[in-house]
C-alpha positions, 0 to 999 in steps of 0.5 A: 500500500505504501509503495502504491501511495508513493507511486501515486505521488510520483505520478502527480508530481510528474503531471505538474506543469514545468516552470515556464522559461524565464524569458516568457515570464519577462515577456508577459510582465513587459507586455502588461507594462507596455499596455499600461504605459502606452495608454498614458501617451497614445491618446495625445495625437488623438486629442484633436479628433476626440475634441471634434467627435465628442465636443470636448473643451480644452480643459476636457482634453487635459482630463482625457490624459489626467483622468487616467494618470490620476487614477493610475497614481492614486491607486497604484500603492493599493495595487502593489499591496494587493499583489503582496497580500493576495497574489501577484498573478491574481492581481495581474489578471484582475488589473489587466481584465479591468483595463481591457474592459475599460478600453472597450468602454472608452472606445465606444463612448458617445459622450465626453463624460463616458470617455473620461469615466472609461479613462479613469477605470483604465487607470484603476486597472493599470494601478492594479496591474503595473506593480505586479509586472515588476514584482513578477519579473524580480521574483523570476530573475535572481538578484544580480546582473541578470536582474539588472538586465531584466529591469532594464528591459522592463524599463525600456519596454515601459518607456518604449510604450510611452514613446510609441504611443504617438506613432501607434495613435497616429496610425490608428487615427489616420487609418481608422478613427480615434476610437481605435487608440482605445479599442486596440487594447481589447484584442492585445489585452485578451491575448496577454490575459490568456497567456498569463493565466496559463504560464505565470506562476502565483506568488505572494509574500504578504501576511493576510493584513487588510488593504488600506482602502481609505488611504487609497481613496484619500490620496486619489481624491487629493490628487484629483482635487489638486489637479482640478484646482490648478486647472482652474487658475487659467480661467479664474486666477490664483486668488479666486475662490473657484481655485483656492477652495479645490487647492486647499481641499486637495492639500487637506485630503493629502494631509488626511491621507498622511494622518491615516497612514501614521495611525492605521495598523496596516498602512498603504504606505508605511511612512517609516519606509521613507526614512530609508535614504535610497527609497525617499531620495529616489522617489522624490527624484522620480517625482520631479523628473516625471513632472517634466518628462510626462508633459513632453509627449503632450506638448510635442504632439500638440506643437506638431499638429496645431503649429506645424500642421502635421497630420496625426500620423506625421506627428507620430512618425516625427517622434519615432527617433525619440521613441528609439532614444528612450529605449537606447537610454534604458538599455545603456543604463545598466552598463554605465551603472556597473562602471560609474554607479547609480547616482552618476548615471541618474545625474547624467541622464537628467543632465542630457534631458535638461539639454533637450528641454532647454533646446526645445524651449527655443522652438519657433512657429516655423521651425524645421523638423530636425532642429525643433523636434528630432534632435531635442526630442532625442536628447530629452528621451535619451536622458529619460531612459538613462535616468529611470533605470538607476532611480528604479533600481535604487528605490527597489534595492534590498526590499523585503519580499513582503514589501516588494509590491509596495516599493514597486508601486511607490516608484511608479506612483511617484513618477505618475503622480509627478506627471499628472500634477506636472501636466496640470501645471504646465498646461495652465502655464502654457494656456496663460501665456497663450491667453486665448489666442489660437495663432501658431505664434501664440501657441508656440509661445505657450508651449515654449514656456512650458519647456522652459519651466520643465528645464528648471524643474529638471535642474532642481532634480539634478541638484537634489540627486547630487545632494541626497541620492546615496553614492554608488560606485562601480560595484553597484 
């Protein structure tokens, strides 16, 4: 009898599916990240068509981007913690399913509010999905050079998703309609969902604590209210009640979020984590970089179409060199990190981006493609790719298994939170300089001012990195 039981055990073990190859796990994780980041930027070239099709205002166009970004940033910490507690694969599948269904709803929207609601739902799905992509990858690849290469691939794919958004969106708008910049996610999401359900292994390291839903709601509401208040300054000014009330309310909600996190037994963001120098400094640096670099695609596509007269497809093609540059920077960063250290590479990348932003701020209404789009775009995105990998590596290095999803969610939150608030600020600054004038010269003045402000923000980021980021030698 004992022999028969042992034989049965051996038979059951032999029937267990073999672990999927590492490259397949990395590919599935990167595919999820690509979709998430693609939808941050893919709508940019479709904004003029969306405005015509749904009758959106200028402020409404900004919220097509920000509804996604704010929900993404506000719920990402919740998504990271959910992956730690309930399983990374499970949350990957849930987030991808929500994202795919919301994409279908956005593509079929008949009113502006329906599109904005679908974009917010997409952001919620992305917030659950994105942290799991990095934790699934780091769990599958041993720490060391191989993991650094895998993280660089993940960063490059994510950056490439943001960069490719212009080209993909331009093709879809020119060949089909603006609706397909959202509908294209449905078949792609279904394929990735099926492959992930079959091949990914479950992993969780949490202790069964409850999720901090009040914290997630407070930080998301605070971000959205702040962004709304900033957008009101264009029409109402900084001292009007319509501006001050949402600004103060947003700050109060974020203050309540910090108070909740300090008191709850299972905080969404343990404030003690920010006492770790590498985590705190890398996240603040990512916030500053994201606040400037997130706006690049938004203003570049508007400049190409509204000022230079490019079609959506031409605008997407114009940004292809930038798309390639961000991937090159992301793949080059690990090699430089081994030789010069993480801090040096982060500073170098940001300085390259500063040069690009400064150059772009000299744009004119009759600028040539090479000097007003291609070269500055390459510099901006090469720098973005070089800086993102070392900052992500610093923020996640040495994270405990139970905190991996949280730390991953935190670095993504910092980048996206900075981007959403940065877009609200930069759009308001550009609109204030334009002052309602629609001429190419007036629009160029507004866009150029936004890039000058972005240059200043990145210079501040360089100073912060030099003072605060931990020193890193070639051994890192």
